[in-house]
C-alpha positions as CSV (number, residue, x, y, z in Angstrom):
1,M,32.6,97.5,124.0
2,S,35.6,95.2,124.5
3,S,39.1,95.1,123.7
4,T,42.0,92.9,123.1
5,G,45.4,93.8,124.4
6,T,49.0,92.0,125.0
7,T,50.6,91.9,127.9
8,G,54.2,91.5,128.9
9,H,56.7,93.5,127.7
10,G,55.3,94.4,124.7
11,A,51.9,95.7,126.4
12,T,50.5,99.1,124.9
13,G,48.8,100.0,128.1
14,P,49.3,101.0,131.6
15,R,51.3,97.8,132.5
16,G,53.2,98.2,129.5
17,A,54.1,101.6,129.8
18,R,55.0,101.2,133.4
19,H,57.7,98.6,132.6
20,E,59.1,100.8,129.9
21,R,59.7,103.4,132.4
22,D,61.1,100.9,135.4
23,A,63.4,100.1,132.6
24,A,64.5,103.9,131.8
25,D,64.8,104.4,135.7
26,R,67.3,101.1,136.0
27,L,69.3,102.2,133.0
28,L,69.4,106.1,134.3
29,R,70.3,104.6,137.8
30,A,73.3,102.6,135.9
31,A,74.4,105.6,133.9
32,T,74.8,107.7,136.9
33,R,77.9,105.2,137.7
34,S,79.7,104.3,134.7
35,G,79.5,103.6,131.0
36,A,80.3,99.6,132.0
37,H,77.2,99.7,134.8
38,L,75.2,101.1,131.9
39,I,76.0,98.3,129.2
40,A,75.7,95.7,131.7
41,E,72.3,97.2,132.6
42,A,71.2,96.8,129.1
43,A,72.2,93.4,128.5
44,T,70.2,92.4,131.5
45,L,66.9,94.3,130.4
46,V,66.9,92.4,127.4
47,Q,68.2,89.2,128.6
48,G,71.0,88.7,126.1
49,W,74.6,90.7,125.4
50,A,75.4,94.2,125.1
51,V,78.7,95.9,123.4
52,L,79.7,99.1,122.7
53,A,81.8,99.2,119.8
54,D,84.3,101.5,118.9
55,P,85.8,101.5,114.9
56,I,89.2,102.5,116.8
57,A,89.5,100.3,120.2
58,G,86.8,97.7,119.5
59,A,84.8,96.8,122.3
60,V,84.8,99.5,125.0
61,Y,82.4,97.8,127.2
62,S,81.0,94.5,126.9
63,T,78.4,92.5,128.8
64,P,79.4,89.5,129.0
65,A,83.1,89.9,128.4
66,A,82.8,86.7,125.5
67,A,80.0,89.3,123.6
68,A,83.0,91.4,122.9
69,A,83.7,90.0,119.4
70,D,80.1,89.1,118.4
71,G,79.1,93.1,119.3
72,V,82.1,94.3,117.1
73,H,81.6,92.1,114.0
74,A,77.7,93.0,113.9
75,A,78.8,96.6,114.3
76,A,81.2,96.1,110.9
77,A,78.7,94.2,109.2
78,P,75.5,95.1,110.4
79,R,73.4,93.6,107.3
80,D,75.0,89.9,108.5
81,H,73.7,90.1,111.9
82,P,69.8,90.8,111.5
83,H,69.0,89.6,115.0
84,C,71.0,92.4,116.9
85,T,69.9,95.8,117.2
86,Q,72.2,98.5,116.9
87,R,71.9,102.4,117.6
88,P,74.9,104.9,117.1
89,A,75.8,106.3,120.2
90,A,78.8,109.1,121.5
91,G,80.9,108.0,118.2
92,A,80.4,104.7,118.6
93,V,77.9,101.5,117.9
94,L,76.0,100.4,120.6
95,V,74.7,96.3,119.9
96,L,72.4,94.7,121.7
97,A,71.2,90.7,121.2
98,A,68.1,90.5,122.8
99,A,66.3,86.8,123.9
100,P,63.9,85.4,121.8
101,T,61.6,85.8,124.6
102,V,62.1,89.7,124.8
103,P,59.6,91.5,122.5
104,P,61.1,93.2,119.6
105,G,59.5,96.4,120.7
106,H,61.2,96.1,124.6
107,A,64.7,96.1,123.0
108,C,64.3,98.8,120.9
109,H,63.5,101.4,123.7
110,V,66.1,99.6,126.0
111,A,68.7,100.3,122.6
112,T,67.3,103.7,122.0
113,T,67.2,104.6,125.8
114,T,70.7,103.4,126.6
115,A,71.7,105.3,123.1
116,A,70.8,108.6,124.4
117,L,72.2,108.1,127.7
118,L,75.5,107.1,126.1
119,E,75.1,110.4,124.2
120,V,74.1,112.8,127.5
121,R,77.7,110.7,129.1
122,G,79.8,111.8,126.0
123,Q,78.5,115.2,126.0
124,R,79.5,115.8,129.4
125,A,83.1,114.2,128.8
126,A,83.4,116.6,126.0
127,E,82.9,119.4,128.3
128,L,85.5,118.3,130.7
129,R,87.9,116.9,127.8
130,G,89.7,120.5,127.0
131,E,90.5,120.9,130.3
132,Q,91.7,117.0,131.0
133,M,94.3,117.5,127.5
134,R,95.4,120.7,128.6
135,L,96.3,118.7,131.8
136,H,98.1,115.8,129.9
137,T,100.0,118.3,127.6
138,T,101.2,119.9,130.4
139,L,102.4,116.7,132.2
140,I,104.3,115.8,129.0
141,R,106.3,119.0,129.4
142,L,107.1,118.3,132.7
143,L,108.2,114.8,131.8
144,L,110.3,116.6,128.8
145,A,111.9,119.0,131.1
146,G,113.4,116.6,133.5
147,H,110.5,116.6,136.4
148,T,110.0,112.9,136.4
149,A,109.5,112.9,140.0
150,A,106.8,115.1,140.5
151,V,104.6,113.9,137.7
152,T,105.3,110.5,138.9
153,E,103.9,111.9,142.6
154,T,100.9,113.5,141.0
155,L,100.2,110.2,139.2
156,G,100.3,108.1,142.2
157,G,103.9,107.1,143.4
158,N,106.8,104.9,142.3
159,R,105.0,101.9,140.0
160,L,105.5,103.9,137.0
161,T,109.1,103.6,136.0
162,H,109.1,103.3,132.4
163,V,107.8,105.1,129.3
164,T,107.1,104.4,125.5
165,V,106.6,107.4,123.6
166,Y,104.9,107.8,119.9
167,R,104.9,110.8,118.1
168,L,102.1,111.1,115.3
169,S,101.8,114.0,112.3
170,G,99.2,114.3,109.6
171,I,96.4,116.5,108.6
172,D,93.8,115.1,110.3
173,L,95.7,115.3,113.7
174,P,92.8,116.9,115.7
175,T,90.2,114.8,114.6
176,A,92.5,111.7,115.3
177,H,93.2,113.3,119.0
178,E,89.4,113.3,119.9
179,V,89.1,109.6,118.6
180,L,92.2,108.3,120.2
181,W,91.2,110.1,123.6
182,R,87.8,108.2,123.1
183,A,89.3,105.1,122.4
184,V,92.4,105.0,125.3
185,R,90.0,106.8,127.9
186,P,93.0,108.1,129.7
187,S,92.7,108.1,133.5
188,L,95.4,109.8,135.9
189,A,94.1,107.3,138.7
190,P,96.5,107.2,141.0
191,Y,98.4,103.6,141.5
192,A,97.4,102.5,138.2
193,D,99.5,99.7,136.4
194,A,99.7,101.9,133.5
195,V,98.7,105.7,132.7
196,T,98.6,106.9,129.2
197,L,99.3,110.9,128.7
198,M,98.5,112.7,125.4
199,G,98.6,116.2,123.9
200,R,99.1,118.1,120.8
201,R,102.5,119.8,120.7
202,D,104.1,122.1,117.7
203,G,101.6,120.7,115.2
204,E,102.0,116.9,116.5
205,L,100.5,114.9,118.6
206,V,102.3,113.2,121.4
207,V,101.5,110.0,123.3
208,A,103.5,108.6,126.3
209,E,102.5,105.2,127.8
210,L,103.7,105.1,131.6
211,H,104.2,101.9,133.1
212,H,106.5,99.2,135.1
213,G,108.5,98.2,132.2
214,G,106.3,96.6,129.6
215,D,103.2,97.6,128.3
216,D,100.3,95.1,127.1
217,G,100.2,96.0,123.8
218,R,96.8,98.1,123.6
219,I,98.3,101.5,123.0
220,P,100.4,100.4,120.1
221,R,97.3,98.4,118.4
222,L,95.0,101.7,118.8
223,V,97.8,103.8,117.3
224,S,98.2,101.6,114.3
225,R,94.6,101.8,113.6
226,L,94.5,105.2,114.2
227,S,97.1,105.9,111.3
228,E,95.5,103.8,109.0
229,R,92.2,105.3,109.6
230,H,93.2,108.8,109.5
231,H,96.4,108.5,107.3
232,L,99.1,109.6,109.8
233,L,102.8,108.7,110.3
234,A,104.0,108.0,113.4
235,G,107.3,106.7,115.1
236,M,107.6,104.7,118.5
237,A,110.3,104.5,120.8
238,G,110.8,102.7,124.3
239,P,109.8,101.2,126.4
240,L,112.8,103.2,128.1
241,P,113.2,104.6,131.8
242,L,111.2,107.4,132.4
243,A,114.2,109.9,133.1
244,E,115.1,109.0,129.8
245,M,111.7,111.0,128.1
246,P,113.6,113.4,126.2
247,T,115.9,110.3,124.1
248,A,112.5,108.5,123.9
249,H,110.6,111.4,122.4
250,S,113.4,112.4,119.9
251,D,113.9,108.9,118.9
252,A,110.0,108.7,118.1
253,A,110.7,111.6,115.7
254,A,113.7,110.1,114.1
255,A,111.4,107.1,113.6
256,R,108.9,109.1,111.9
257,H,110.8,110.6,109.6
258,S,111.3,106.7,108.4
259,A,107.0,106.2,108.0
260,T,105.6,105.8,105.0
261,P,101.7,105.4,103.5
262,D,103.1,101.7,103.5
263,R,104.2,101.4,106.9
264,R,103.0,104.4,108.8
265,V,104.4,103.0,112.8
266,V,107.8,102.8,112.7
267,P,109.5,101.4,115.8
268,A,112.7,103.4,117.0
269,D,114.9,99.7,117.1
270,A,113.9,99.7,113.3
271,V,115.1,103.2,112.1
272,G,119.0,102.1,110.6
273,A,118.5,98.5,111.2
274,S,121.1,97.7,109.2
275,R,121.3,94.9,106.7
276,L,124.9,95.6,106.3
277,T,126.4,95.7,109.6
278,P,125.5,92.0,110.9
279,L,127.6,90.8,107.7
280,L,131.0,93.2,108.9
281,P,133.5,91.1,110.6
282,A,132.9,92.1,114.6
283,A,136.1,92.2,116.1
284,P,137.8,95.2,113.8
285,Y,134.2,96.9,113.4
286,T,134.0,97.5,117.2
287,R,137.6,98.4,117.8
288,W,137.2,100.9,114.8
289,A,134.1,102.3,116.1
290,E,135.2,102.5,119.8
291,S,138.3,104.7,118.4
292,V,136.5,106.7,115.9
293,L,133.7,107.6,118.7
294,R,136.2,107.8,121.3
295,P,136.3,111.7,121.7
296,L,132.1,111.8,122.2
297,S,130.2,111.9,125.0
298,P,126.9,110.0,124.9
299,A,124.7,113.0,124.5
300,H,126.7,114.0,121.3
301,Q,126.4,110.5,119.9
302,H,122.7,110.7,120.4
303,L,122.7,114.0,118.3
304,L,124.6,112.9,115.7
305,L,122.3,109.6,115.5
306,V,119.1,111.3,115.5
307,W,120.8,114.0,113.0
308,L,121.7,111.0,110.4
309,R,118.3,109.4,110.9
310,T,116.5,112.1,110.1
311,G,118.5,113.3,107.6
312,S,118.7,117.2,108.0
313,K,119.4,119.5,111.0
314,P,116.1,121.1,110.9
315,R,114.1,117.9,111.3
316,A,116.8,117.4,114.2
317,A,116.2,120.0,115.8
318,A,112.5,119.7,115.8
319,A,113.3,115.9,116.8
320,L,115.6,117.1,120.0
321,G,113.2,120.2,121.1
322,L,116.6,122.5,119.9
323,S,116.6,125.4,117.4
324,A,118.4,124.9,114.2
325,G,121.1,127.2,114.8
326,T,121.6,125.2,117.5
327,V,122.1,122.2,115.9
328,R,124.0,123.4,113.3
329,A,126.6,124.7,115.8
330,R,126.7,121.6,118.1
331,I,127.5,119.5,114.7
332,R,129.9,121.9,113.4
333,D,131.8,121.3,117.3
334,L,131.7,117.6,116.9
335,S,133.1,117.7,113.3
336,R,136.3,119.9,114.7
337,L,136.1,117.3,117.8
338,L,136.3,114.5,115.2
339,G,138.6,115.9,112.8
340,A,136.3,115.0,109.8
341,D,134.0,116.9,107.4
342,L,130.5,116.0,108.6
343,E,128.9,117.7,105.3
344,E,130.6,114.8,103.3
345,A,128.0,111.8,102.4
346,T,130.9,109.2,103.1
347,V,132.1,110.7,106.1
348,R,128.3,110.8,107.0
349,A,127.5,106.8,106.2
350,H,130.8,105.5,108.3
351,L,129.9,107.6,111.1
352,L,126.3,105.9,111.1
353,L,128.1,102.1,110.7
354,A,130.2,103.8,113.9
355,L,126.9,104.8,115.7
356,R,125.4,101.6,114.9
357,A,128.1,99.1,116.1
358,P,127.5,96.7,118.6
359,A,129.0,96.7,121.8
360,P,131.9,94.5,122.5
361,A,131.3,91.1,123.2
362,P,131.9,89.8,127.2
363,G,134.5,87.3,126.0
364,D,136.7,89.6,123.5
365,G,138.7,89.8,126.4
366,P,140.6,93.3,127.0
367,P,140.8,96.0,123.9
368,G,144.2,96.2,122.5
369,P,146.5,99.0,122.0
370,P,144.7,102.4,120.3
371,V,144.8,102.3,117.0
372,P,144.2,105.8,115.1
373,A,141.2,105.9,113.0
374,R,139.3,108.5,110.8
375,L,136.0,108.5,109.6
376,E,137.1,109.5,106.1
377,S,138.3,105.9,105.2
378,L,137.3,102.1,106.9
379,P,139.8,99.7,108.0
380,D,141.4,96.8,105.6
381,G,138.7,94.0,106.0
382,L,136.0,95.8,107.1
383,L,133.7,96.2,103.8
384,D,135.9,94.0,101.6
385,T,134.9,90.8,102.4
386,E,132.9,88.4,100.4
387,A,129.7,88.5,102.4
388,V,129.4,92.9,102.0
389,R,130.5,92.0,98.1
390,A,127.7,89.8,97.8
391,W,125.6,92.2,99.6
392,A,126.4,95.2,97.6
393,V,126.1,93.1,94.1
394,G,122.5,92.3,95.4
395,L,121.5,95.6,96.5
396,V,122.7,97.8,93.4
397,G,124.6,95.5,90.8
398,G,121.5,95.5,88.5
399,L,121.1,99.0,88.1
400,E,121.6,100.7,84.5
401,P,124.4,102.9,84.5
402,H,122.8,105.9,84.0
403,L,120.8,105.0,87.0
404,R,123.7,104.6,89.1
405,I,125.9,107.6,88.4
406,A,122.2,109.4,89.0
407,L,122.0,108.1,92.1
408,A,125.7,108.3,93.3
409,C,125.4,111.8,92.2
410,W,122.1,112.8,94.3
411,L,123.6,111.0,97.5
412,R,126.8,113.0,97.3
413,H,124.5,116.2,97.5
414,H,122.5,114.6,100.3
415,A,119.5,113.9,98.6
416,R,119.3,117.0,97.0
417,T,117.3,117.0,93.3
418,A,118.3,120.6,92.6
419,P,121.9,120.6,92.8
420,A,122.3,116.9,91.7
421,A,120.3,117.8,88.4
422,A,122.6,120.6,87.8
423,E,125.9,118.4,88.0
424,L,124.2,116.3,85.7
425,H,123.0,118.6,83.5
426,V,119.4,117.0,83.3
427,H,116.3,118.6,84.1
428,R,115.0,117.7,87.9
429,T,111.8,116.1,86.5
430,T,114.3,113.9,84.4
431,L,116.6,113.1,87.5
432,A,113.0,112.5,89.6
433,G,111.8,109.8,87.0
434,W,115.1,108.0,87.4
435,L,115.3,108.1,91.1
436,T,111.7,106.8,91.0
437,Q,112.9,103.9,88.9
438,C,116.1,103.3,91.4
439,A,113.3,103.1,94.5
440,E,111.4,100.7,92.5
441,Q,114.3,98.4,91.1
442,L,116.0,98.7,94.6
443,A,112.6,98.5,96.8
444,R,113.9,100.7,99.1
445,N,112.4,103.6,100.3
446,L,115.1,106.5,99.3
447,A,113.0,109.0,101.6
448,D,114.8,107.3,104.3
449,A,118.3,108.8,105.1
450,T,120.0,105.2,106.8
451,V,118.9,103.6,103.6
452,R,120.5,106.5,101.3
453,A,123.6,105.5,103.7
454,E,123.5,102.1,103.1
455,I,123.2,102.6,99.0
456,H,125.8,105.0,99.4
457,L,128.2,102.0,100.7
458,A,126.9,99.6,98.1
459,L,127.6,101.9,95.4
460,K,131.5,102.4,96.4
461,A,131.7,98.7,96.9
462,T,130.7,97.7,93.8
463,R,131.9,100.8,91.8
464,T,134.9,99.8,88.9
465,G,135.2,103.5,87.6
466,P,134.5,106.7,89.3
467,D,130.5,107.2,88.5
468,D,131.4,110.6,87.0
469,P,128.3,112.5,86.0
470,A,130.8,113.6,82.7
471,A,130.3,109.6,81.8
472,L,126.7,109.9,81.8
473,P,125.4,108.0,78.6
474,R,124.2,110.6,76.4
475,R,122.5,111.0,72.8
476,G,122.8,114.7,72.1
477,G,121.2,117.3,74.1
478,R,120.1,116.6,77.8
479,T,119.3,113.0,76.7
480,Y,120.9,109.8,77.5
481,R,121.8,106.6,75.7
482,R,121.0,103.2,77.0
483,L,124.1,100.7,76.7
C-alpha cells in the first residue's frame, strides 16, 4: 500500500510537524526577548512582513518598518486585503503578509502561534500594570508638590527639563487609561529622550510628558484619537519648564473646560485666544493693563486667569488643586487689592482683557508717569475705534432685540439661567431656547467663559439702549413680540 504526501512547509507528516515545532520554538525564543523581536521573527518565518496594529497607536511593531502603513490599513479594512492573515492579539490586530511561495497552512500556524504569545505577554504586562500605574501616579504627585529633582533623579538625570500636561475627563476613563497605557507603552528607563507618566487623580486622567524642550507629536496624536474614540474632553498645557508643572497642570484643566464634542482637545494657549485683543491699540492697552495689574503678583494673576477661564470658583479650585473656600477667600482679598467688585460681569471682562494684554514691545521706550486706572472703566480710545466697532457689529449686530436683551441679562448673571429667567420674567426653558438660538447665530460656544466675556464687551460696544429686561418685546403674559 502506498501513500502520497507533500513536502516542505505544508507537509502533514513528520517533516511538516517537525518544521512547525521548529517555527514555534523560534517564536517562543523571540517572545522571551521583546514584542518587537517576536514580530520580526514572524515576518522572517513567512518570508514577508508582519505588523501589530493598534486602533489608537497605529503600528505598535512592524517588520520591516516600511510595512507599518500597509498593516494598519489591512487591520482597518480586512476585506480589502484578502492576501493578509490576521489574528486578534492583546487588544490589537496581528497582520501577516506571507510570500507567495509560503503555504497558507504555515502562515496560519505562524499567525496563530504569534498571536498566542502576544496574548501571554499582554497578560504578564497586565499583572504588572497596576503597580506601575500606582508608581506613575506617585511620580505625578511628587511633580505637583515641587519635588522635581527627586523625580528627575528617579528617571535618569537632567536631560528631562520640560513638561507637557494633558488632563482628560469622561465616563469611559478607566478603559481609556488602559488603552492609552497599551498604546504608549510607558517606560521609566533612565536617560530616555522623553518619559510619559500617566495616572488617574480625582476622577480624571493626567498625562505628563517629560522631555527636553519639545515633543515629537506622538502623544498629542494618541490623546486626540483616544478622546474621539472614548468620548473624552481634554486640556493640554505646555511645554513648560519642569519646575512649572503645577502651572501646566492647572492650565490644562482650564483648557479642558473649553473643550466640546466638536473640539475635544483644547490647548491652553488657545483658551481665551482673543479676536478682540489684536484690534486694540497696543500702547494704551499695555499701559492700562500694567497699571491695573501692578498690585498683583504672578501667582495672583495666574489664579485670576484660571478662575476667569474656567468660569467658576469650584472649577478653578479643582484646576488649581485648592479647596473652593480657599479660592473664594483669595478672590475676595484680590478684589480688595484691586479696589473693584470682581463679581460684576463688566469688571471680569475688563480683568480678562488686562490679563491677556501683550508684554510691552522692546521699542516702546520707558513707560510714562503712572496713570491711575480702574477695572470699572476702560481708557478712552481703547474700545471706541472703528476696528473694534466693526468687530462688535459683526459679532452681535444681527441679534433680534429679544435675543440681545436675554443674552445680555444672562451674561450679567454669570451664565446662570434661573436668576436671568426670573429677571426677564420668562420660563427657564424659554430662556434656554433663546440662548441656543444665540449660540447658533453667533457661531460661538457660550459654555466657554472667555467667549462670554468677549460677547459681553461686544454687546456694550454696540449698545444703543440699556438692554433692559423691562424693554423685552412682549405680547401678553410671558410671550414676546418680534419687531
